[in-house]
C-alpha positions as CSV (number, residue, x, y, z in Angstrom):
1,X,0.0,0.0,0.0
2,X,2.8,2.5,0.9
3,X,4.6,1.4,-2.3
4,X,1.5,2.5,-4.3
5,X,1.2,5.8,-2.6
6,X,5.0,6.5,-3.1
7,X,4.8,5.4,-6.7
8,X,1.8,7.7,-7.3
9,X,3.6,10.6,-5.7
10,X,6.7,9.9,-7.8
11,X,4.7,9.7,-11.0
12,X,2.8,12.9,-10.3
13,X,6.1,14.7,-9.5
14,X,7.6,13.4,-12.7
15,X,4.4,14.3,-14.7
16,X,4.8,17.9,-13.3
17,X,8.4,17.8,-14.3
18,X,9.6,18.5,-10.7
19,X,12.8,17.2,-9.2
20,X,12.9,16.0,-5.6
21,X,14.6,19.2,-4.7
22,X,11.9,21.3,-6.4
23,X,9.1,19.4,-4.8
24,X,10.9,19.7,-1.5
25,X,11.0,23.5,-1.8
26,X,7.4,23.7,-2.9
27,X,6.1,21.4,-0.2
28,X,8.5,22.1,2.7
29,X,9.1,18.4,3.0
30,X,12.8,17.4,3.1
31,X,14.3,15.6,0.1
32,X,15.2,12.7,2.4
33,X,11.6,12.3,3.5
34,X,10.3,12.6,0.0
35,X,12.7,9.9,-1.1
36,X,11.6,7.6,1.7
37,X,8.0,8.2,0.9
38,X,8.5,7.5,-2.9
39,X,10.3,4.3,-2.1
40,X,7.6,3.1,0.3
41,X,9.9,3.2,3.3
42,X,7.9,5.5,5.4
43,X,4.3,6.6,5.8
44,X,3.7,10.3,5.4
45,X,1.6,12.1,8.0
46,X,-1.7,13.8,7.0
47,X,0.1,17.2,7.2
48,X,2.8,15.9,4.9
49,X,0.2,14.5,2.4
50,X,-1.6,17.9,2.4
51,X,1.7,19.7,1.7
52,X,2.5,17.3,-1.2
53,X,-1.1,17.6,-2.5
54,X,-0.9,21.4,-2.6
55,X,2.6,21.4,-4.1
56,X,1.6,18.9,-6.8
57,X,-1.7,20.8,-7.3
58,X,-3.9,17.7,-7.2
59,X,-6.9,16.6,-5.1
60,X,-6.0,14.5,-2.2
61,X,-8.0,11.6,-3.6
62,X,-5.7,11.5,-6.6
63,X,-2.8,10.3,-4.4
64,X,-4.8,7.2,-3.6
65,X,-6.6,6.4,-6.9
66,X,-6.2,2.7,-7.9
67,X,-9.1,2.4,-10.4
68,X,-7.2,3.1,-13.5
69,X,-3.6,2.5,-14.5
70,X,-1.3,5.4,-14.0
71,X,-0.3,5.4,-17.7
72,X,-3.9,6.3,-18.6
73,X,-3.6,9.5,-16.7
74,X,-0.5,10.7,-18.6
75,X,-2.6,12.4,-21.2
76,X,-5.0,13.9,-18.7
77,X,-4.0,17.0,-16.8
């Protein structure tokens, strides 16, 4: 489950053409924490999820979507 959340965050970050450093600046979440989240090694707090959601400019639910493959979202922004 954490792997899926981390993978989704990484894919959204990549889709928005943000580096870890850029997302870190926008979200005020450390690069190390972002890396751990993306690799599924830690569970982000609700506060951290909200910061990431705002920085990525997506609804919170989009971080947890599992209904459709991520590749299908690539053309939709």
